[in-house]
py3Dmol code that shows the C-alpha trace and the ligand (Angstrom):
import py3Dmol

protein = """\
ATOM      1  CA  MET A   1      -0.029  -0.031   0.001  1.00  0.00           C
ATOM      2  CA  ALA A   2       1.299   3.474  -0.870  1.00  0.00           C
ATOM      3  CA  LYS A   3       2.558   5.453   2.227  1.00  0.00           C
ATOM      4  CA  PRO A   4       0.415   8.455   2.958  1.00  0.00           C
ATOM      5  CA  SER A   5       2.300  11.645   1.787  1.00  0.00           C
ATOM      6  CA  LYS A   6       3.773  13.808   4.565  1.00  0.00           C
ATOM      7  CA  LYS A   7       3.336  16.895   2.443  1.00  0.00           C
ATOM      8  CA  PRO A   8       0.685  19.275   3.849  1.00  0.00           C
ATOM      9  CA  MET A   9      -2.359  19.247   1.549  1.00  0.00           C
ATOM     10  CA  LYS A  10      -2.389  22.418  -0.590  1.00  0.00           C
ATOM     11  CA  LYS A  11      -5.648  24.218   0.116  1.00  0.00           C
ATOM     12  CA  PRO A  12      -7.818  24.413  -2.959  1.00  0.00           C
ATOM     13  CA  TYR A  13      -8.145  27.940  -4.278  1.00  0.00           C
ATOM     14  CA  ALA A  14     -11.661  29.051  -3.524  1.00  0.00           C
ATOM     15  CA  PRO A  15     -11.943  32.728  -2.479  1.00  0.00           C
ATOM     16  CA  LYS A  16     -15.369  33.580  -1.046  1.00  0.00           C
ATOM     17  CA  LEU A  17     -16.810  35.619  -3.929  1.00  0.00           C
ATOM     18  CA  PRO A  18     -20.305  36.713  -4.844  1.00  0.00           C
ATOM     19  CA  ALA A  19     -22.190  34.871  -7.556  1.00  0.00           C
ATOM     20  CA  SER A  20     -21.403  37.668 -10.000  1.00  0.00           C
ATOM     21  CA  LEU A  21     -17.708  36.693  -9.927  1.00  0.00           C
ATOM     22  CA  ALA A  22     -15.837  33.500 -10.450  1.00  0.00           C
ATOM     23  CA  ALA A  23     -12.184  32.858  -9.814  1.00  0.00           C
ATOM     24  CA  LYS A  24      -9.787  30.036 -10.583  1.00  0.00           C
ATOM     25  CA  ARG A  25      -6.090  29.520 -10.546  1.00  0.00           C
ATOM     26  CA  ARG A  26      -3.921  28.043 -13.286  1.00  0.00           C
ATOM     27  CA  GLY A  27      -0.343  27.550 -12.146  1.00  0.00           C
ATOM     28  CA  ASP A  28       1.109  30.863 -11.204  1.00  0.00           C
ATOM     29  CA  ILE A  29      -1.760  32.988 -12.382  1.00  0.00           C
ATOM     30  CA  ALA A  30      -5.305  33.564 -11.202  1.00  0.00           C
ATOM     31  CA  ILE A  31      -8.316  34.266 -13.519  1.00  0.00           C
ATOM     32  CA  LEU A  32     -11.155  36.431 -12.434  1.00  0.00           C
ATOM     33  CA  ARG A  33     -14.378  36.321 -14.518  1.00  0.00           C
ATOM     34  CA  LEU A  34     -17.150  38.972 -14.267  1.00  0.00           C
ATOM     35  CA  SER A  35     -20.141  36.558 -14.233  1.00  0.00           C
ATOM     36  CA  ARG A  36     -23.244  38.635 -14.439  1.00  0.00           C
ATOM     37  CA  PRO A  37     -24.042  38.265 -18.173  1.00  0.00           C
ATOM     38  CA  GLN A  38     -27.728  38.684 -17.606  1.00  0.00           C
ATOM     39  CA  LYS A  39     -27.058  42.325 -16.670  1.00  0.00           C
ATOM     40  CA  ARG A  40     -24.127  42.568 -19.132  1.00  0.00           C
ATOM     41  CA  ASN A  41     -21.696  42.480 -16.196  1.00  0.00           C
ATOM     42  CA  ALA A  42     -22.981  45.836 -14.831  1.00  0.00           C
ATOM     43  CA  ILE A  43     -21.046  46.630 -11.752  1.00  0.00           C
ATOM     44  CA  ASP A  44     -23.127  46.841  -8.535  1.00  0.00           C
ATOM     45  CA  ASP A  45     -21.852  47.191  -4.961  1.00  0.00           C
ATOM     46  CA  THR A  46     -21.723  43.487  -4.492  1.00  0.00           C
ATOM     47  CA  LEU A  47     -19.470  43.032  -7.555  1.00  0.00           C
ATOM     48  CA  VAL A  48     -17.081  45.817  -6.805  1.00  0.00           C
ATOM     49  CA  LEU A  49     -16.563  44.655  -3.245  1.00  0.00           C
ATOM     50  CA  GLY A  50     -16.129  41.177  -4.583  1.00  0.00           C
ATOM     51  CA  ILE A  51     -13.280  42.416  -6.770  1.00  0.00           C
ATOM     52  CA  GLU A  52     -11.662  43.797  -3.566  1.00  0.00           C
ATOM     53  CA  THR A  53     -12.161  40.416  -1.865  1.00  0.00           C
ATOM     54  CA  PHE A  54     -10.498  38.726  -4.789  1.00  0.00           C
ATOM     55  CA  PHE A  55      -7.377  40.942  -4.681  1.00  0.00           C
ATOM     56  CA  ARG A  56      -7.143  40.905  -0.881  1.00  0.00           C
ATOM     57  CA  SER A  57      -7.245  37.179  -0.761  1.00  0.00           C
ATOM     58  CA  LEU A  58      -4.852  36.624  -3.646  1.00  0.00           C
ATOM     59  CA  PRO A  59      -2.445  33.713  -2.631  1.00  0.00           C
ATOM     60  CA  LYS A  60       1.132  34.867  -2.180  1.00  0.00           C
ATOM     61  CA  ASP A  61       2.409  32.601  -4.906  1.00  0.00           C
ATOM     62  CA  ILE A  62       0.094  34.098  -7.587  1.00  0.00           C
ATOM     63  CA  LYS A  63       2.230  36.073  -9.936  1.00  0.00           C
ATOM     64  CA  ALA A  64      -0.230  37.622 -12.351  1.00  0.00           C
ATOM     65  CA  VAL A  65      -4.004  37.995 -12.854  1.00  0.00           C
ATOM     66  CA  VAL A  66      -6.291  37.891 -15.835  1.00  0.00           C
ATOM     67  CA  ILE A  67      -9.723  39.586 -15.675  1.00  0.00           C
ATOM     68  CA  HIS A  68     -12.349  38.867 -18.319  1.00  0.00           C
ATOM     69  CA  GLY A  69     -16.120  38.981 -18.730  1.00  0.00           C
ATOM     70  CA  GLN A  70     -18.749  36.346 -19.373  1.00  0.00           C
ATOM     71  CA  GLY A  71     -21.388  36.705 -22.117  1.00  0.00           C
ATOM     72  CA  GLU A  72     -21.451  39.120 -25.079  1.00  0.00           C
ATOM     73  CA  HIS A  73     -19.940  42.126 -23.198  1.00  0.00           C
ATOM     74  CA  PHE A  74     -17.024  42.841 -20.957  1.00  0.00           C
ATOM     75  CA  SER A  75     -19.012  45.331 -18.835  1.00  0.00           C
ATOM     76  CA  ALA A  76     -21.957  47.791 -19.170  1.00  0.00           C
ATOM     77  CA  GLY A  77     -20.345  49.895 -16.425  1.00  0.00           C
ATOM     78  CA  LEU A  78     -22.032  51.049 -13.221  1.00  0.00           C
ATOM     79  CA  ASP A  79     -25.311  49.271 -12.289  1.00  0.00           C
ATOM     80  CA  LEU A  80     -27.596  52.198 -13.039  1.00  0.00           C
ATOM     81  CA  SER A  81     -30.394  50.678 -10.948  1.00  0.00           C
ATOM     82  CA  GLU A  82     -28.384  51.417  -7.752  1.00  0.00           C
ATOM     83  CA  LEU A  83     -27.950  55.052  -8.535  1.00  0.00           C
ATOM     84  CA  THR A  84     -31.414  56.447  -8.305  1.00  0.00           C
ATOM     85  CA  GLU A  85     -31.734  56.539  -4.486  1.00  0.00           C
ATOM     86  CA  ARG A  86     -28.291  57.984  -3.589  1.00  0.00           C
ATOM     87  CA  ASP A  87     -27.798  61.457  -2.119  1.00  0.00           C
ATOM     88  CA  ALA A  88     -24.598  63.403  -2.553  1.00  0.00           C
ATOM     89  CA  PRO A  89     -22.672  62.153   0.503  1.00  0.00           C
ATOM     90  CA  ALA A  90     -23.595  58.573  -0.298  1.00  0.00           C
ATOM     91  CA  ALA A  91     -22.506  59.093  -3.901  1.00  0.00           C
ATOM     92  CA  VAL A  92     -19.151  60.374  -2.769  1.00  0.00           C
ATOM     93  CA  ALA A  93     -18.701  57.381  -0.572  1.00  0.00           C
ATOM     94  CA  HIS A  94     -19.741  55.069  -3.384  1.00  0.00           C
ATOM     95  CA  SER A  95     -17.207  56.632  -5.794  1.00  0.00           C
ATOM     96  CA  GLN A  96     -14.529  56.504  -3.186  1.00  0.00           C
ATOM     97  CA  THR A  97     -15.176  52.761  -2.725  1.00  0.00           C
ATOM     98  CA  TRP A  98     -14.535  52.237  -6.476  1.00  0.00           C
ATOM     99  CA  HIS A  99     -11.351  54.222  -6.213  1.00  0.00           C
ATOM    100  CA  ARG A 100     -10.164  52.156  -3.262  1.00  0.00           C
ATOM    101  CA  VAL A 101     -10.970  48.888  -5.069  1.00  0.00           C
ATOM    102  CA  PHE A 102      -9.518  49.863  -8.425  1.00  0.00           C
ATOM    103  CA  ASN A 103      -6.456  51.196  -6.668  1.00  0.00           C
ATOM    104  CA  GLN A 104      -5.877  47.751  -5.337  1.00  0.00           C
ATOM    105  CA  ILE A 105      -5.659  46.546  -8.925  1.00  0.00           C
ATOM    106  CA  GLN A 106      -3.321  49.309 -10.144  1.00  0.00           C
ATOM    107  CA  PHE A 107      -1.187  49.499  -7.093  1.00  0.00           C
ATOM    108  CA  GLY A 108      -1.290  45.957  -6.114  1.00  0.00           C
ATOM    109  CA  ARG A 109       1.388  43.331  -5.931  1.00  0.00           C
ATOM    110  CA  VAL A 110       0.905  41.649  -9.284  1.00  0.00           C
ATOM    111  CA  PRO A 111       0.433  42.639 -12.854  1.00  0.00           C
ATOM    112  CA  VAL A 112      -3.184  42.450 -14.090  1.00  0.00           C
ATOM    113  CA  VAL A 113      -4.201  41.690 -17.711  1.00  0.00           C
ATOM    114  CA  VAL A 114      -7.690  42.540 -18.817  1.00  0.00           C
ATOM    115  CA  VAL A 115      -9.391  40.932 -21.766  1.00  0.00           C
ATOM    116  CA  MET A 116     -12.018  43.273 -23.340  1.00  0.00           C
ATOM    117  CA  HIS A 117     -14.791  42.309 -25.692  1.00  0.00           C
ATOM    118  CA  GLY A 118     -18.254  43.744 -26.615  1.00  0.00           C
ATOM    119  CA  ALA A 119     -19.222  46.801 -24.574  1.00  0.00           C
ATOM    120  CA  VAL A 120     -16.483  48.240 -22.458  1.00  0.00           C
ATOM    121  CA  VAL A 121     -18.327  51.329 -21.190  1.00  0.00           C
ATOM    122  CA  GLY A 122     -18.413  53.682 -18.358  1.00  0.00           C
ATOM    123  CA  GLY A 123     -17.299  51.970 -15.168  1.00  0.00           C
ATOM    124  CA  GLY A 124     -16.281  48.936 -17.325  1.00  0.00           C
ATOM    125  CA  LEU A 125     -13.704  51.090 -19.080  1.00  0.00           C
ATOM    126  CA  GLU A 126     -12.622  52.495 -15.706  1.00  0.00           C
ATOM    127  CA  LEU A 127     -12.046  49.001 -14.450  1.00  0.00           C
ATOM    128  CA  ALA A 128     -10.055  48.161 -17.592  1.00  0.00           C
ATOM    129  CA  ALA A 129      -7.987  51.335 -17.206  1.00  0.00           C
ATOM    130  CA  ALA A 130      -6.878  50.231 -13.735  1.00  0.00           C
ATOM    131  CA  CYS A 131      -5.279  47.135 -15.180  1.00  0.00           C
ATOM    132  CA  HIS A 132      -1.703  46.966 -16.422  1.00  0.00           C
ATOM    133  CA  LEU A 133      -2.134  45.273 -19.820  1.00  0.00           C
ATOM    134  CA  ARG A 134      -5.231  45.461 -21.932  1.00  0.00           C
ATOM    135  CA  ILE A 135      -6.111  42.945 -24.693  1.00  0.00           C
ATOM    136  CA  ALA A 136      -9.083  43.680 -26.927  1.00  0.00           C
ATOM    137  CA  GLU A 137     -11.098  41.336 -29.117  1.00  0.00           C
ATOM    138  CA  ARG A 138     -12.339  42.736 -32.402  1.00  0.00           C
ATOM    139  CA  SER A 139     -15.902  43.020 -30.948  1.00  0.00           C
ATOM    140  CA  ALA A 140     -14.754  45.427 -28.299  1.00  0.00           C
ATOM    141  CA  TYR A 141     -16.100  48.959 -28.237  1.00  0.00           C
ATOM    142  CA  TYR A 142     -15.551  51.784 -25.786  1.00  0.00           C
ATOM    143  CA  GLY A 143     -17.859  54.508 -24.614  1.00  0.00           C
ATOM    144  CA  LEU A 144     -18.358  56.934 -21.766  1.00  0.00           C
ATOM    145  CA  PRO A 145     -22.088  57.626 -21.761  1.00  0.00           C
ATOM    146  CA  GLU A 146     -22.109  59.383 -18.454  1.00  0.00           C
ATOM    147  CA  GLY A 147     -23.056  62.692 -20.002  1.00  0.00           C
ATOM    148  CA  SER A 148     -26.274  61.227 -21.523  1.00  0.00           C
ATOM    149  CA  ARG A 149     -27.192  59.630 -18.195  1.00  0.00           C
ATOM    150  CA  GLY A 150     -26.702  62.870 -16.249  1.00  0.00           C
ATOM    151  CA  ILE A 151     -23.844  61.524 -14.227  1.00  0.00           C
ATOM    152  CA  PHE A 152     -20.008  61.688 -14.211  1.00  0.00           C
ATOM    153  CA  LEU A 153     -17.063  59.314 -14.096  1.00  0.00           C
ATOM    154  CA  GLY A 154     -16.676  57.921 -10.567  1.00  0.00           C
ATOM    155  CA  GLY A 155     -14.254  55.009 -10.818  1.00  0.00           C
ATOM    156  CA  ALA A 156     -11.168  57.226 -11.192  1.00  0.00           C
ATOM    157  CA  GLY A 157     -11.662  57.412 -14.935  1.00  0.00           C
ATOM    158  CA  SER A 158     -10.805  61.138 -14.979  1.00  0.00           C
ATOM    159  CA  ILE A 159      -7.493  60.187 -13.452  1.00  0.00           C
ATOM    160  CA  ARG A 160      -6.563  57.098 -15.515  1.00  0.00           C
ATOM    161  CA  LEU A 161      -8.206  57.551 -18.874  1.00  0.00           C
ATOM    162  CA  PRO A 162      -6.502  60.842 -19.834  1.00  0.00           C
ATOM    163  CA  ARG A 163      -3.180  59.235 -19.059  1.00  0.00           C
ATOM    164  CA  LEU A 164      -3.968  56.560 -21.592  1.00  0.00           C
ATOM    165  CA  ILE A 165      -5.589  58.582 -24.410  1.00  0.00           C
ATOM    166  CA  GLY A 166      -5.276  62.245 -23.470  1.00  0.00           C
ATOM    167  CA  VAL A 167      -7.915  64.631 -21.915  1.00  0.00           C
ATOM    168  CA  SER A 168      -9.111  65.672 -25.395  1.00  0.00           C
ATOM    169  CA  ARG A 169     -10.221  62.137 -26.354  1.00  0.00           C
ATOM    170  CA  VAL A 170     -11.878  61.471 -23.058  1.00  0.00           C
ATOM    171  CA  MET A 171     -13.678  64.811 -23.459  1.00  0.00           C
ATOM    172  CA  GLU A 172     -14.827  63.754 -26.926  1.00  0.00           C
ATOM    173  CA  LEU A 173     -16.163  60.432 -25.752  1.00  0.00           C
ATOM    174  CA  MET A 174     -17.967  62.012 -22.790  1.00  0.00           C
ATOM    175  CA  LEU A 175     -19.484  65.024 -24.723  1.00  0.00           C
ATOM    176  CA  THR A 176     -20.563  63.250 -27.755  1.00  0.00           C
ATOM    177  CA  GLY A 177     -21.356  59.849 -26.250  1.00  0.00           C
ATOM    178  CA  ARG A 178     -19.937  58.261 -29.373  1.00  0.00           C
ATOM    179  CA  THR A 179     -18.095  54.941 -29.135  1.00  0.00           C
ATOM    180  CA  TYR A 180     -14.686  53.879 -30.455  1.00  0.00           C
ATOM    181  CA  GLY A 181     -14.401  50.467 -32.122  1.00  0.00           C
ATOM    182  CA  ALA A 182     -11.665  48.071 -31.304  1.00  0.00           C
ATOM    183  CA  GLU A 183      -9.408  49.371 -34.125  1.00  0.00           C
ATOM    184  CA  GLU A 184      -9.755  52.933 -33.079  1.00  0.00           C
ATOM    185  CA  GLY A 185      -9.204  51.962 -29.396  1.00  0.00           C
ATOM    186  CA  GLN A 186      -5.983  50.151 -30.404  1.00  0.00           C
ATOM    187  CA  THR A 187      -4.801  53.138 -32.350  1.00  0.00           C
ATOM    188  CA  TYR A 188      -5.518  55.611 -29.494  1.00  0.00           C
ATOM    189  CA  GLY A 189      -3.955  53.396 -26.877  1.00  0.00           C
ATOM    190  CA  LEU A 190      -6.933  51.862 -25.083  1.00  0.00           C
ATOM    191  CA  SER A 191      -5.664  48.374 -25.876  1.00  0.00           C
ATOM    192  CA  HIS A 192      -2.127  47.031 -26.187  1.00  0.00           C
ATOM    193  CA  MET A 193      -3.045  44.043 -28.346  1.00  0.00           C
ATOM    194  CA  LEU A 194      -5.957  43.345 -30.621  1.00  0.00           C
ATOM    195  CA  VAL A 195      -6.993  39.756 -31.338  1.00  0.00           C
ATOM    196  CA  GLY A 196      -9.846  38.014 -33.052  1.00  0.00           C
ATOM    197  CA  ASP A 197     -13.256  37.332 -31.352  1.00  0.00           C
ATOM    198  CA  GLY A 198     -13.051  34.482 -28.891  1.00  0.00           C
ATOM    199  CA  GLU A 199      -9.200  34.647 -28.831  1.00  0.00           C
ATOM    200  CA  GLY A 200      -8.863  37.111 -25.982  1.00  0.00           C
ATOM    201  CA  LEU A 201      -8.825  34.833 -22.983  1.00  0.00           C
ATOM    202  CA  ALA A 202      -6.182  32.487 -24.454  1.00  0.00           C
ATOM    203  CA  LYS A 203      -4.025  35.464 -25.342  1.00  0.00           C
ATOM    204  CA  GLY A 204      -4.653  37.036 -21.857  1.00  0.00           C
ATOM    205  CA  ILE A 205      -3.506  33.828 -20.238  1.00  0.00           C
ATOM    206  CA  GLU A 206      -0.501  33.522 -22.468  1.00  0.00           C
ATOM    207  CA  ILE A 207       0.595  37.109 -21.702  1.00  0.00           C
ATOM    208  CA  ALA A 208      -0.042  36.736 -17.928  1.00  0.00           C
ATOM    209  CA  GLU A 209       2.014  33.488 -17.913  1.00  0.00           C
ATOM    210  CA  ARG A 210       4.802  35.288 -19.666  1.00  0.00           C
ATOM    211  CA  VAL A 211       4.688  38.282 -17.294  1.00  0.00           C
ATOM    212  CA  ALA A 212       4.617  35.899 -14.288  1.00  0.00           C
ATOM    213  CA  GLN A 213       8.143  34.568 -15.368  1.00  0.00           C
ATOM    214  CA  ASN A 214       9.738  38.065 -14.856  1.00  0.00           C
ATOM    215  CA  ALA A 215      11.621  38.762 -11.705  1.00  0.00           C
ATOM    216  CA  PRO A 216       8.974  39.892  -9.148  1.00  0.00           C
ATOM    217  CA  LEU A 217      11.094  42.878  -8.161  1.00  0.00           C
ATOM    218  CA  SER A 218      11.375  44.001 -11.829  1.00  0.00           C
ATOM    219  CA  ASN A 219       7.613  43.697 -12.252  1.00  0.00           C
ATOM    220  CA  TYR A 220       7.062  45.661  -9.089  1.00  0.00           C
ATOM    221  CA  ALA A 221       9.402  48.415 -10.318  1.00  0.00           C
ATOM    222  CA  ILE A 222       7.675  48.456 -13.763  1.00  0.00           C
ATOM    223  CA  MET A 223       4.214  48.693 -12.226  1.00  0.00           C
ATOM    224  CA  HIS A 224       4.986  51.192  -9.442  1.00  0.00           C
ATOM    225  CA  ALA A 225       8.230  53.004 -10.033  1.00  0.00           C
ATOM    226  CA  LEU A 226       7.991  53.461 -13.806  1.00  0.00           C
ATOM    227  CA  PRO A 227       4.755  55.554 -13.759  1.00  0.00           C
ATOM    228  CA  ARG A 228       5.942  57.666 -10.946  1.00  0.00           C
ATOM    229  CA  ILE A 229       9.315  58.373 -12.557  1.00  0.00           C
ATOM    230  CA  ALA A 230       7.591  59.125 -15.826  1.00  0.00           C
ATOM    231  CA  GLU A 231       5.506  61.791 -14.102  1.00  0.00           C
ATOM    232  CA  SER A 232       8.205  63.359 -11.973  1.00  0.00           C
ATOM    233  CA  ASP A 233      10.515  66.230 -12.914  1.00  0.00           C
ATOM    234  CA  PRO A 234      13.548  65.003 -14.873  1.00  0.00           C
ATOM    235  CA  ALA A 235      16.077  65.550 -12.035  1.00  0.00           C
ATOM    236  CA  SER A 236      14.095  63.489  -9.490  1.00  0.00           C
ATOM    237  CA  GLY A 237      13.162  61.018 -12.144  1.00  0.00           C
ATOM    238  CA  SER A 238      16.867  60.560 -13.040  1.00  0.00           C
ATOM    239  CA  MET A 239      17.862  59.738  -9.461  1.00  0.00           C
ATOM    240  CA  THR A 240      14.839  57.495  -8.784  1.00  0.00           C
ATOM    241  CA  GLU A 241      15.513  55.512 -11.871  1.00  0.00           C
ATOM    242  CA  SER A 242      19.158  55.054 -11.107  1.00  0.00           C
ATOM    243  CA  LEU A 243      18.401  54.034  -7.527  1.00  0.00           C
ATOM    244  CA  MET A 244      15.692  51.625  -8.770  1.00  0.00           C
ATOM    245  CA  ALA A 245      18.123  50.185 -11.349  1.00  0.00           C
ATOM    246  CA  ALA A 246      20.729  49.622  -8.592  1.00  0.00           C
ATOM    247  CA  VAL A 247      18.268  47.941  -6.238  1.00  0.00           C
ATOM    248  CA  ALA A 248      17.023  45.602  -8.986  1.00  0.00           C
ATOM    249  CA  SER A 249      20.429  44.766 -10.484  1.00  0.00           C
ATOM    250  CA  SER A 250      21.977  43.937  -7.171  1.00  0.00           C
ATOM    251  CA  SER A 251      19.255  41.321  -6.212  1.00  0.00           C
ATOM    252  CA  ASP A 252      20.117  37.626  -6.180  1.00  0.00           C
ATOM    253  CA  ASP A 253      17.375  37.099  -8.744  1.00  0.00           C
ATOM    254  CA  ALA A 254      19.102  39.496 -11.208  1.00  0.00           C
ATOM    255  CA  LYS A 255      22.471  37.891 -10.670  1.00  0.00           C
ATOM    256  CA  THR A 256      21.112  34.463 -11.388  1.00  0.00           C
ATOM    257  CA  ARG A 257      19.192  35.531 -14.423  1.00  0.00           C
ATOM    258  CA  LEU A 258      22.244  37.433 -15.870  1.00  0.00           C
ATOM    259  CA  ARG A 259      24.467  34.453 -15.183  1.00  0.00           C
ATOM    260  CA  ASP A 260      21.996  32.150 -16.849  1.00  0.00           C
ATOM    261  CA  PHE A 261      22.106  34.258 -20.034  1.00  0.00           C
ATOM    262  CA  LEU A 262      25.880  34.641 -20.082  1.00  0.00           C
ATOM    263  CA  GLU A 263      26.195  30.854 -19.595  1.00  0.00           C
ATOM    264  CA  LYS A 264      23.789  30.186 -22.503  1.00  0.00           C
ATOM    265  CA  ARG A 265      20.833  29.108 -20.364  1.00  0.00           C
ATOM    266  CA  GLY A 266      18.729  32.323 -20.630  1.00  0.00           C
ATOM    267  CA  LYS A 267      16.284  33.061 -23.392  1.00  0.00           C
ATOM    268  CA  LYS A 268      17.390  35.208 -26.347  1.00  0.00           C
ATOM    269  CA  VAL A 269      15.272  38.191 -27.410  1.00  0.00           C
ATOM    270  CA  LEU A 270      14.066  37.066 -30.769  1.00  0.00           C
ATOM    271  CA  ARG A 271      11.641  38.697 -33.223  1.00  0.00           C
ATOM    272  CA  GLU A 272       8.065  37.362 -32.742  1.00  0.00           C
TER     273      GLU A 272
END
"""
ligand_1 = """\
54
LIG
C -28.082 47.151 -16.874
C -26.938 47.917 -17.346
C -26.413 48.901 -16.475
C -27.504 46.604 -18.917
N -26.960 48.999 -15.215
N -28.550 47.356 -15.666
N -23.747 52.197 -18.482
C -24.518 52.415 -19.633
O -25.061 53.418 -19.858
C -24.670 51.201 -20.523
C -26.089 50.647 -20.376
N -26.306 49.392 -21.109
C -26.397 49.332 -22.434
O -26.247 50.244 -23.185
C -26.705 47.961 -23.009
O -27.263 47.147 -21.996
C -25.545 47.134 -23.626
C -25.140 47.856 -24.973
C -24.343 47.127 -22.741
C -25.936 45.738 -23.946
O -27.152 45.704 -24.693
P -28.078 44.428 -24.787
O -29.096 44.650 -25.802
O -27.173 43.244 -25.034
O -28.668 44.212 -23.368
P -29.862 44.998 -22.583
O -31.173 44.341 -23.069
O -29.761 46.513 -22.773
O -29.576 44.724 -21.050
C -29.810 43.386 -20.533
C -30.156 43.585 -19.074
O -29.078 44.190 -18.441
C -31.365 44.551 -18.922
O -32.015 44.177 -17.751
P -33.388 43.321 -17.837
O -33.719 43.116 -16.412
O -34.331 44.169 -18.537
O -33.029 42.074 -18.541
C -30.678 45.826 -18.675
O -31.444 46.801 -17.946
C -29.473 45.397 -17.858
N -28.386 46.346 -17.893
N -26.632 47.577 -18.543
C -28.043 48.261 -14.855
N -25.341 49.615 -16.721
C -18.484 54.682 -11.174
S -19.267 55.749 -12.214
C -19.390 54.933 -13.674
C -20.495 55.467 -14.477
C -21.004 54.553 -15.604
O -20.591 53.428 -15.648
S -22.055 55.231 -16.695
C -22.326 53.952 -17.824
C -23.549 53.163 -17.543
"""
view = py3Dmol.view(width=600, height=400)
view.addModel(protein, "pdb")
view.setStyle({"model": 0}, {"cartoon": {"style": "trace"}})
view.addModel(ligand_1, "xyz")
view.setStyle({"model": 1}, {"stick": {}})
view.zoomTo()
view.show()
């Protein structure tokens, strides 16, 4: 009879999420699915707080995350049915909750890849903007219909979206209510990669797995130091970059990886 293994049983990955979200792990990466297709993945309080639970309970050995949406659309944005009863103080608190949750994505420990398809509108676009890498399927389209609904951005879209496509384009989307198709979005910088319909999740997983192989300290510097350096004055940026470079290159991880390359074990950078 086989001896019982002494290894402690690895707990299955099962974060306590609402029914509107589903999570699974695949090796080093975790995949979060918006699972409210009957409401086009509209983001209500339960869903936004569920996103927070997902990121707060991310296992330490997860190295990257993929977010995608179930059904025909990535997300129809804010659940408009929750908005009608809110007074101004409650609306401020609500928006601040979104900021807190989306900040956990942008300023979290691991890179997050989002796969966008169908409608990526309002709060759905704000959610995508908080992620580090954006992959669009050809069906994706982007809109900010807040003006036509008598509301405003509330998920830090005014902070993040102008940094992606410029104030002028955000103003255009908001004033006109027009949408950008996937090609336009790719040209303007809303997506990094454009793939065929139905190919987004596989591409998202491939990219997340690739990102997960980087040195964790390098990924952290890329996600957190790079944007700050880019926005600082050149003199502070110069010193911060040099300090960051010194910290990263003196790590054991860097030493091993550099030796691997020099001893012909590391990957070459080949044209793809
Ligand atoms: C919703 C929502 C929603 C759908 N809140 N319930 N967002 C918007 O202004 C976008 C509003 N939604 C749409 O324009 C369309 O639903 C879609 C183009 C995304 C999809 O159309 P379609 O024909 O596939 O679906 P549908 O029939 O319009 O919607 C299916 C159901 O989802 C229906 O409910 P049902 O009970 O009648 O079946 C819709 O009411 C429901 N639904 N979208 C609530 N958004 C932090 S501030 C951010 C501010 C914003 O995000 S503003 C943008 C709001």
